[in-house]
N, C-alpha and C positions, 0 to 999 in steps of 0.2 A: 467836724465840729459844727458845721452849718445847720445840721438837722436837730441840734439840741439848743435849748435856751435855759437860762438860769433865772429863777423867780425868787424874789425875797418877799416874805410876808410876815406880818406880826402874828405871833401865835400865843402870846401871853403878856400880861402887864401887871405889875405890882401896884401901880398908881397911874394917874393921868400923866401923859407925856407933856412937858412944857412946850414942845414944838407942835403939839396938836395931833400927833400920830395916834391912830387907834387900831384896834384889832380887825378892822374892816379893810385895811390897806394892803395892797400888793403892788410890787414893782417888777418889771422886766429889767434885769440888770445884766443881761447877756453881753452888752457892749460897754459896760461900765456904769458909773453912778448916774441914776436918773434924776431929772429935775424934781425937786420937792422932797427928796430924802435927806434927812438931817446929816450933816457932814460928820458928826460924831458917830452916828450909827454906821455910816459908810466906812469910817476908819476902823471900826471893830469888825465889820464884815469882810473887808478887803482881803486880808491874808487867806481866809477860807474860800472866798470867791475865786482867787487865783488857782487854788488847788482844784476846785470843781471845774473851772473854765478850761483847764488844760488836761482834764481827765486823770487827775491824781487820786491818791487814796490816803485817807487819814490813817495813821498807824494804829489807832485805837479801834477802828472799825474791823471787826473780826470776820470779814468775808473776803473772798478773792475779787479782783477786778476793781474798777474805779469806784470811788465814793459817789453817791448820788444825792446826799443831803447832809446838812449840819445845822445845829441850832446854836445861836450865838446871842449873848446878852449885850444890851446897850451899856455903855460905860457910865451912864448916870446912875449913881448908887441910890438916888432918891426915888426913881420911878421904874427902873429895871424892866424896860421893854425887852421882850424875847423875840428874836427874829429867826426864821427858818429859811435857809438857802436851799433850793432844790433844783436839780437838773431834771428837765422835762423834755420829752420829744416834741418837736414841732408837728403841727398837723391839725 
């Protein structure tokens, strides 16, 4: 697992985020929640992060092997930031 990392980035937004997050932000979440990421966003990302962190596969992904990404929505219904968690190789 040390050769992989997990990146979270904003890939879409329905309205400005009240916490100031924008589509230009990206975080390395390999070792858990980074400083500056909204706690509500992390709470939404966490269950999916665990699957990616441990090499799991989401049952709705129609391929063999571990999943390498997932898109997750922010729980704030008024601004709906969309995050992408992605496994990338270090290097």
